[in-house]
C-alpha positions as CSV (number, residue, x, y, z in Angstrom):
1,X,-71.6,16.1,-34.8
2,X,-68.7,13.8,-34.3
3,X,-69.2,13.8,-30.5
4,X,-72.9,12.7,-30.8
5,X,-71.9,10.0,-33.2
6,X,-69.2,8.7,-30.9
7,X,-71.7,8.6,-28.0
8,X,-74.2,6.7,-30.1
9,X,-71.5,4.3,-31.2
10,X,-70.4,3.7,-27.7
11,X,-74.0,2.9,-26.7
12,X,-74.4,0.4,-29.5
13,X,-71.0,-1.2,-28.6
14,X,-72.1,-1.4,-25.0
15,X,-75.2,-3.3,-26.1
16,X,-73.2,-5.6,-28.2
17,X,-70.5,-6.4,-25.6
18,X,-73.0,-7.9,-23.2
19,X,-74.7,-7.4,-19.9
20,X,-74.0,-7.9,-16.2
21,X,-73.1,-11.5,-15.5
22,X,-74.5,-11.5,-12.0
23,X,-77.7,-9.7,-13.0
24,X,-78.0,-11.7,-16.2
25,X,-77.6,-15.0,-14.3
26,X,-80.1,-13.9,-11.7
27,X,-82.6,-12.9,-14.4
28,X,-82.0,-16.1,-16.3
29,X,-82.3,-18.3,-13.1
30,X,-85.7,-16.7,-12.4
31,X,-86.8,-17.5,-15.9
32,X,-85.4,-21.0,-15.8
33,X,-87.3,-21.5,-12.5
34,X,-90.5,-20.4,-14.2
35,X,-89.8,-22.9,-17.0
36,X,-89.3,-25.7,-14.5
37,X,-92.6,-24.9,-12.9
38,X,-94.8,-24.3,-15.9
39,X,-93.2,-25.9,-19.0
40,X,-95.8,-28.5,-20.3
41,X,-93.2,-30.9,-21.6
42,X,-91.5,-31.0,-18.2
43,X,-94.9,-31.5,-16.5
44,X,-95.4,-34.5,-18.7
45,X,-92.1,-35.9,-17.6
46,X,-93.0,-35.4,-14.0
47,X,-96.3,-37.2,-14.6
48,X,-94.4,-40.2,-15.9
49,X,-92.1,-40.0,-12.8
50,X,-95.2,-40.2,-10.6
51,X,-96.4,-43.2,-12.5
52,X,-93.0,-44.9,-11.9
53,X,-93.3,-44.1,-8.2
54,X,-96.7,-45.6,-7.9
55,X,-95.5,-48.7,-9.8
56,X,-92.8,-49.1,-7.1
57,X,-95.3,-48.7,-4.3
58,X,-97.5,-51.3,-5.9
59,X,-94.5,-53.7,-6.1
60,X,-93.7,-53.2,-2.5
61,X,-97.3,-53.8,-1.5
62,X,-97.1,-57.4,-3.0
63,X,-95.1,-58.4,0.1
64,X,-98.0,-57.6,2.4
65,X,-101.0,-59.7,3.3
66,X,-104.2,-59.8,1.2
67,X,-107.6,-60.0,3.1
68,X,-110.5,-61.0,1.0
69,X,-114.2,-61.7,1.8
70,X,-115.7,-64.6,-0.1
71,X,-119.2,-65.8,-0.1
72,X,-121.4,-68.3,-2.0
73,X,-125.0,-69.5,-1.7
74,X,-126.2,-72.7,-3.3
75,X,-129.8,-73.9,-4.0
76,X,-130.0,-77.1,-5.9
77,X,-132.2,-80.1,-6.8
78,X,-131.7,-83.4,-8.6
79,X,-128.4,-84.7,-9.7
80,X,-126.4,-87.6,-8.3
81,X,-127.4,-89.2,-4.9
82,X,-125.8,-91.6,-2.4
83,X,-127.9,-94.6,-1.4
84,X,-127.5,-95.7,2.2
85,X,-129.4,-99.0,2.8
86,X,-130.2,-98.2,6.5
87,X,-133.5,-100.2,6.4
88,X,-132.0,-103.3,4.8
89,X,-129.3,-103.4,7.4
90,X,-131.3,-102.6,10.6
91,X,-134.9,-103.8,9.9
92,X,-134.1,-107.6,10.3
93,X,-132.4,-107.0,13.6
94,X,-135.1,-104.7,14.8
95,X,-137.8,-107.3,13.9
96,X,-136.0,-110.0,15.9
97,X,-135.7,-107.7,18.9
98,X,-139.4,-106.8,18.8
99,X,-140.3,-110.5,18.7
100,X,-138.0,-111.3,21.6
101,X,-139.3,-108.4,23.7
102,X,-142.9,-108.7,22.6
103,X,-142.9,-105.0,21.9
104,X,-142.8,-102.5,19.0
105,X,-140.0,-100.4,20.5
106,X,-137.8,-100.9,17.4
107,X,-139.5,-99.3,14.4
108,X,-139.1,-100.2,10.7
109,X,-136.7,-97.9,8.9
110,X,-136.6,-96.8,5.3
111,X,-133.5,-96.9,3.2
112,X,-132.0,-93.3,2.8
113,X,-130.8,-91.2,-0.1
114,X,-128.6,-88.1,0.1
115,X,-128.2,-85.6,-2.7
116,X,-124.6,-84.8,-3.5
117,X,-125.2,-81.2,-4.5
118,X,-125.6,-79.0,-1.4
119,X,-129.1,-77.5,-1.1
120,X,-129.9,-74.1,0.6
121,X,-126.2,-73.9,1.6
122,X,-124.3,-70.7,2.5
123,X,-120.5,-70.5,2.7
124,X,-119.0,-67.2,3.8
125,X,-115.4,-66.7,4.8
126,X,-112.6,-64.1,5.2
127,X,-109.4,-65.3,3.6
128,X,-106.0,-63.8,4.6
129,X,-103.1,-64.8,2.4
130,X,-99.5,-63.7,2.3
131,X,-96.3,-64.7,0.5
132,X,-93.5,-66.2,2.6
133,X,-91.0,-66.9,-0.1
134,X,-91.4,-65.4,-3.6
135,X,-88.3,-64.4,-5.5
136,X,-90.4,-63.0,-8.4
137,X,-91.9,-60.4,-6.1
138,X,-88.5,-59.3,-4.8
139,X,-86.9,-58.9,-8.2
140,X,-90.0,-57.2,-9.6
141,X,-89.6,-54.6,-6.8
142,X,-85.9,-54.1,-7.6
143,X,-86.8,-53.6,-11.3
144,X,-89.4,-50.9,-10.4
145,X,-86.8,-49.1,-8.3
146,X,-84.4,-49.0,-11.2
147,X,-87.2,-47.8,-13.5
148,X,-88.1,-45.0,-11.0
149,X,-84.4,-43.9,-10.9
150,X,-84.3,-44.0,-14.7
151,X,-87.3,-41.8,-15.0
152,X,-85.8,-39.3,-12.5
153,X,-82.8,-39.2,-14.7
154,X,-85.0,-38.6,-17.7
155,X,-86.7,-35.7,-16.0
156,X,-83.2,-34.2,-15.4
157,X,-82.3,-34.7,-19.0
158,X,-85.3,-32.8,-20.0
159,X,-84.5,-30.1,-17.5
160,X,-81.0,-29.7,-18.8
161,X,-82.2,-29.3,-22.3
162,X,-84.8,-26.9,-21.2
163,X,-82.1,-24.8,-19.5
164,X,-80.1,-24.6,-22.7
165,X,-83.2,-23.8,-24.7
166,X,-84.3,-21.0,-22.4
167,X,-80.8,-19.5,-22.3
168,X,-80.4,-19.7,-26.1
169,X,-83.9,-18.2,-26.6
170,X,-83.1,-15.4,-24.1
171,X,-79.8,-14.5,-26.0
172,X,-81.6,-14.6,-29.4
173,X,-84.2,-12.3,-28.1
174,X,-81.6,-10.0,-26.7
175,X,-79.8,-10.0,-30.1
176,X,-83.1,-9.2,-31.8
177,X,-83.6,-6.2,-29.4
178,X,-80.1,-5.1,-30.3
179,X,-80.8,-5.3,-34.0
180,X,-83.8,-3.1,-33.6
181,X,-81.7,-0.6,-31.6
182,X,-78.9,-0.7,-34.2
183,X,-81.2,0.0,-37.1
184,X,-82.9,2.8,-35.2
185,X,-79.5,4.3,-34.5
186,X,-78.7,4.0,-38.3
187,X,-82.0,5.8,-38.9
188,X,-80.7,8.7,-36.7
189,X,-77.5,8.9,-38.8
190,X,-79.5,8.9,-42.0
191,X,-81.7,11.7,-40.7
192,X,-78.6,13.7,-39.9
193,X,-77.3,13.0,-43.4
194,X,-80.6,14.3,-44.9
195,X,-80.3,17.4,-42.8
196,X,-76.8,18.0,-44.0
197,X,-77.7,17.4,-47.6
198,X,-80.7,19.7,-47.4
199,X,-78.4,22.4,-46.0
200,X,-75.9,21.8,-48.8
201,X,-78.5,22.0,-51.5
202,X,-79.8,25.3,-50.1
203,X,-76.3,26.7,-50.1
204,X,-75.6,25.4,-53.6
205,X,-72.8,23.1,-52.4
206,X,-74.6,19.9,-53.6
207,X,-77.3,19.0,-56.0
208,X,-80.4,17.0,-55.2
209,X,-78.9,13.7,-56.1
210,X,-77.3,13.1,-52.7
211,X,-80.5,14.2,-51.0
212,X,-82.6,11.8,-53.0
213,X,-80.1,9.0,-52.3
214,X,-80.2,9.7,-48.5
215,X,-84.0,9.6,-48.5
216,X,-83.8,6.3,-50.4
217,X,-81.5,4.9,-47.7
218,X,-84.0,6.0,-45.1
219,X,-86.7,3.9,-46.8
220,X,-84.4,0.9,-47.0
221,X,-83.6,1.3,-43.3
222,X,-87.3,1.5,-42.4
223,X,-87.8,-1.8,-44.1
224,X,-84.9,-3.3,-42.1
225,X,-86.4,-1.9,-38.9
226,X,-89.7,-3.6,-39.7
227,X,-88.0,-6.9,-40.3
228,X,-85.9,-6.6,-37.2
229,X,-89.0,-5.9,-35.1
230,X,-90.7,-8.9,-36.6
231,X,-87.7,-11.1,-35.7
232,X,-87.8,-9.6,-32.2
233,X,-91.5,-10.4,-31.7
234,X,-91.0,-14.0,-33.0
235,X,-88.0,-14.5,-30.6
236,X,-90.1,-13.2,-27.7
237,X,-93.0,-15.5,-28.6
238,X,-90.7,-18.6,-28.6
239,X,-89.1,-17.6,-25.3
240,X,-92.6,-17.2,-23.7
241,X,-93.6,-20.5,-25.3
242,X,-90.9,-22.3,-23.4
243,X,-92.1,-20.7,-20.2
244,X,-95.8,-21.5,-21.0
245,X,-96.6,-17.8,-20.8
246,X,-98.7,-15.6,-23.2
247,X,-96.6,-15.1,-26.3
248,X,-96.6,-11.3,-26.1
249,X,-95.5,-11.1,-22.4
250,X,-92.6,-8.7,-21.8
251,X,-89.1,-10.1,-21.2
252,X,-86.9,-8.5,-18.7
253,X,-83.4,-7.6,-20.1
254,X,-80.4,-6.4,-18.2
255,X,-78.1,-4.4,-20.4
256,X,-75.2,-3.6,-18.0
257,X,-71.9,-3.6,-19.8
258,X,-69.1,-5.9,-18.6
259,X,-67.0,-8.5,-20.3
260,X,-68.4,-11.8,-21.3
261,X,-68.8,-14.3,-18.4
262,X,-66.0,-16.8,-18.2
263,X,-66.7,-20.5,-18.6
264,X,-64.7,-23.6,-17.8
265,X,-64.2,-25.6,-21.0
266,X,-61.2,-27.6,-19.8
267,X,-63.1,-30.5,-18.5
268,X,-63.8,-33.5,-20.8
269,X,-65.8,-35.4,-18.2
270,X,-69.2,-36.4,-19.2
271,X,-69.9,-38.8,-16.3
272,X,-72.4,-36.4,-14.8
273,X,-74.6,-36.5,-17.8
274,X,-78.1,-37.8,-16.9
275,X,-78.3,-39.7,-20.1
276,X,-75.6,-42.0,-18.8
277,X,-77.5,-42.3,-15.5
278,X,-80.6,-43.3,-17.5
279,X,-78.6,-46.2,-19.1
280,X,-77.0,-47.1,-15.7
281,X,-80.5,-47.7,-14.2
282,X,-81.7,-49.4,-17.4
283,X,-78.8,-51.8,-17.2
284,X,-79.7,-52.4,-13.5
285,X,-83.3,-53.1,-14.5
286,X,-82.2,-55.6,-17.2
287,X,-79.9,-57.3,-14.7
288,X,-82.7,-57.8,-12.2
289,X,-84.9,-59.0,-15.0
290,X,-82.3,-61.7,-15.8
291,X,-82.4,-62.8,-12.2
292,X,-86.1,-62.7,-12.3
293,X,-86.1,-65.2,-15.2
294,X,-83.8,-67.5,-13.2
295,X,-85.9,-67.3,-10.1
296,X,-88.0,-70.2,-11.3
297,X,-85.5,-72.4,-9.5
298,X,-86.5,-71.0,-6.1
299,X,-89.7,-72.5,-4.7
300,X,-92.7,-70.2,-3.9
301,X,-94.1,-70.5,-0.4
302,X,-97.4,-68.9,0.6
303,X,-99.6,-69.1,3.6
304,X,-103.4,-68.6,4.1
305,X,-106.0,-68.5,6.8
306,X,-109.8,-68.8,6.2
307,X,-112.3,-67.8,8.9
308,X,-115.9,-68.6,7.9
309,X,-119.3,-70.2,8.4
310,X,-121.0,-73.0,6.4
311,X,-124.6,-74.0,6.7
312,X,-128.1,-72.8,6.4
313,X,-128.4,-69.0,5.7
314,X,-130.3,-68.5,8.9
315,X,-128.0,-70.5,11.1
316,X,-124.8,-69.2,12.7
317,X,-123.4,-71.1,15.7
318,X,-120.5,-73.1,16.8
319,X,-121.4,-76.0,14.5
320,X,-121.3,-73.8,11.4
321,X,-118.2,-71.7,12.2
322,X,-114.8,-73.0,11.1
323,X,-111.2,-72.0,10.4
324,X,-108.9,-73.3,7.7
325,X,-105.2,-72.7,7.8
326,X,-102.6,-73.9,5.3
327,X,-99.3,-73.4,3.6
328,X,-98.8,-73.7,-0.2
329,X,-95.6,-74.4,-2.0
330,X,-95.0,-74.2,-5.8
331,X,-91.8,-75.4,-7.4
332,X,-91.4,-75.5,-11.2
333,X,-89.4,-78.6,-12.0
334,X,-89.8,-78.8,-15.7
335,X,-91.2,-76.4,-18.4
336,X,-89.8,-77.8,-21.6
337,X,-87.0,-75.1,-22.0
338,X,-89.4,-72.2,-21.7
339,X,-87.4,-70.6,-18.9
340,X,-84.1,-71.3,-20.7
341,X,-85.2,-69.3,-23.6
342,X,-86.6,-66.5,-21.5
343,X,-83.1,-66.3,-19.8
344,X,-81.4,-66.1,-23.2
345,X,-83.8,-63.2,-24.2
346,X,-83.0,-61.3,-21.1
347,X,-79.2,-61.8,-21.6
348,X,-79.3,-60.5,-25.2
349,X,-81.4,-57.5,-24.1
350,X,-78.8,-56.7,-21.4
351,X,-76.0,-56.9,-24.0
352,X,-78.0,-54.6,-26.3
353,X,-78.5,-51.9,-23.6
354,X,-74.8,-52.1,-22.6
355,X,-73.8,-51.5,-26.1
356,X,-76.3,-48.6,-26.4
357,X,-74.8,-47.1,-23.2
358,X,-71.3,-47.3,-24.6
359,X,-72.3,-45.7,-27.9
360,X,-74.2,-42.9,-26.1
361,X,-71.1,-42.1,-24.0
362,X,-69.0,-41.7,-27.1
363,X,-71.7,-39.5,-28.6
364,X,-71.7,-37.3,-25.5
365,X,-67.9,-36.9,-25.6
366,X,-68.2,-35.9,-29.3
367,X,-70.9,-33.4,-28.4
368,X,-68.7,-31.8,-25.7
369,X,-65.7,-31.7,-28.0
370,X,-67.8,-29.9,-30.7
371,X,-69.4,-27.5,-28.2
372,X,-66.0,-26.5,-26.8
373,X,-64.7,-25.9,-30.4
374,X,-67.8,-23.9,-31.2
375,X,-67.2,-21.7,-28.1
376,X,-63.6,-21.0,-29.0
377,X,-64.5,-20.1,-32.5
378,X,-67.4,-17.9,-31.3
379,X,-65.1,-16.0,-29.0
380,X,-62.6,-15.4,-31.8
381,X,-65.4,-14.2,-34.1
382,X,-66.7,-11.9,-31.4
383,X,-63.3,-10.3,-30.8
384,X,-62.9,-9.9,-34.5
385,X,-66.3,-8.3,-34.8
386,X,-65.4,-5.8,-32.0
387,X,-62.2,-4.8,-33.8
388,X,-64.2,-4.4,-37.0
389,X,-66.7,-2.2,-35.2
390,X,-64.0,0.0,-33.8
391,X,-62.5,0.4,-37.3
392,X,-66.0,1.1,-38.8
393,X,-66.7,3.8,-36.3
394,X,-63.4,5.6,-37.1
395,X,-63.9,5.1,-40.8
396,X,-67.4,6.6,-40.7
397,X,-66.3,9.6,-38.6
398,X,-63.4,10.3,-41.0
399,X,-65.7,9.9,-44.1
400,X,-68.4,12.2,-42.6
401,X,-65.8,14.9,-41.8
402,X,-64.5,14.8,-45.4
403,X,-68.0,14.8,-46.8
404,X,-68.9,17.9,-44.9
405,X,-65.9,19.6,-46.4
406,X,-67.3,18.7,-49.9
407,X,-64.4,16.4,-50.7
408,X,-66.3,13.1,-50.8
409,X,-69.0,11.6,-52.9
410,X,-72.2,10.7,-51.0
411,X,-72.0,7.1,-52.2
412,X,-68.7,6.7,-50.3
413,X,-70.4,8.1,-47.1
414,X,-73.3,5.7,-47.6
415,X,-70.8,2.8,-48.0
416,X,-69.1,3.8,-44.7
417,X,-72.5,4.1,-43.0
418,X,-73.6,0.6,-44.2
419,X,-70.3,-0.8,-43.0
420,X,-70.9,0.7,-39.6
421,X,-74.4,-0.7,-39.3
422,X,-73.3,-4.2,-40.5
423,X,-70.3,-4.1,-38.0
424,X,-72.7,-3.3,-35.2
425,X,-75.1,-6.1,-36.3
426,X,-72.2,-8.6,-36.6
427,X,-71.0,-7.7,-33.1
428,X,-74.5,-8.3,-31.7
429,X,-74.7,-11.6,-33.5
430,X,-71.4,-12.9,-32.4
431,X,-72.0,-11.8,-28.8
432,X,-75.2,-13.8,-28.8
433,X,-73.4,-16.8,-30.4
434,X,-70.8,-16.7,-27.6
435,X,-73.5,-16.8,-25.0
436,X,-75.3,-19.6,-26.8
437,X,-72.1,-21.7,-27.1
438,X,-71.5,-21.2,-23.4
439,X,-74.9,-22.6,-22.7
440,X,-74.1,-25.5,-25.1
441,X,-70.8,-26.3,-23.2
442,X,-72.7,-26.1,-19.9
443,X,-75.3,-28.5,-21.3
444,X,-72.6,-30.9,-22.6
445,X,-70.8,-30.8,-19.2
446,X,-74.0,-31.1,-17.2
447,X,-72.8,-28.0,-15.4
448,X,-76.0,-26.2,-14.5
449,X,-77.0,-27.1,-10.9
450,X,-80.5,-28.7,-10.9
451,X,-80.7,-29.1,-7.1
452,X,-83.5,-27.0,-5.5
453,X,-84.5,-25.8,-9.0
């Protein structure tokens, strides 16, 4: 009996100590890759990244020429007119000439009136315009570049948090699987105790009290198994939720037994954190915005060329065709301090984001400090739990041996059995906590490689 108990204990201890670092990492990397490709929250971040990219392309396109087709047709009547007294000016001279020549070669002319509004007039043209000097367009493009880089950093921030969440959920699920195995192992011990008590009752060594108590312990353990299975199913559902998979999908677990993977907790450097990269590009965008507000001092220079036709809708010839070329300049000389106040606003916004960046850096350093302390504490707790498990195994074997000899109360054997089960559970919990704190340190150091992920 002691040999079978020892083998069972070694199996549970093996489960508690951990699983192959290389196989574990490969399995985790595969799951993290799935999360990167299917997590809905990350997809939303990538959509925002695409929006920032298109905004940058739009800003770049403002440097190029615009070609526009314009057309207008006018039909009018009435309105103001221009009087031209052609008859009053020419008729006296024509009359004299007719008298001198004795002919009627010079006719009498009527005064003329011209309507100012064009009538039956079609104007069509193709206008090409392009900026030559425009500081606003340049600084707007630089702002869009910084915003694109900032959104890329935001995507990586989400990725890093997703890595930690996936790893933590994986370890919690593994812990829940261990808990089910531990309770089922305890059930095997209880069944063995029932068999022993039944044998003792038949042989008159014990009364039914110990047998009834052992059956009561079995019912209690069944309830614990049900609760552990429920926790396992919930942990599996949350892990699959992160990967955007059906909640009941199976999770691959590697249970090879080696020591816990080592992790580097010496570094206090947080400069690689993408949150700081976000602020770096935010500061860049605000700096360019400040220059944008000051760019009113630089004149704007644009050029344009119109190629078109003006005249009757049915007429298109050399007399209706025309071109029109020009250069425009706009220079804001006075705006009653509006630009001054815009500059002040951009300066205060820049100061605010600089302060937020400094505060965030301090918070990240605090997060790393706490994560390292949590890891150190978790390792100590795990080592303590393993030692307690070893003592609990020995204590249970000794108590079982004495009980079989009829020299121990069953309540004392139950106490030893419960201690063994709790020691196994505590070992599993602390092992998962160590793995989770390793993931937290990795997150705080921005240690997980996101390239090609």
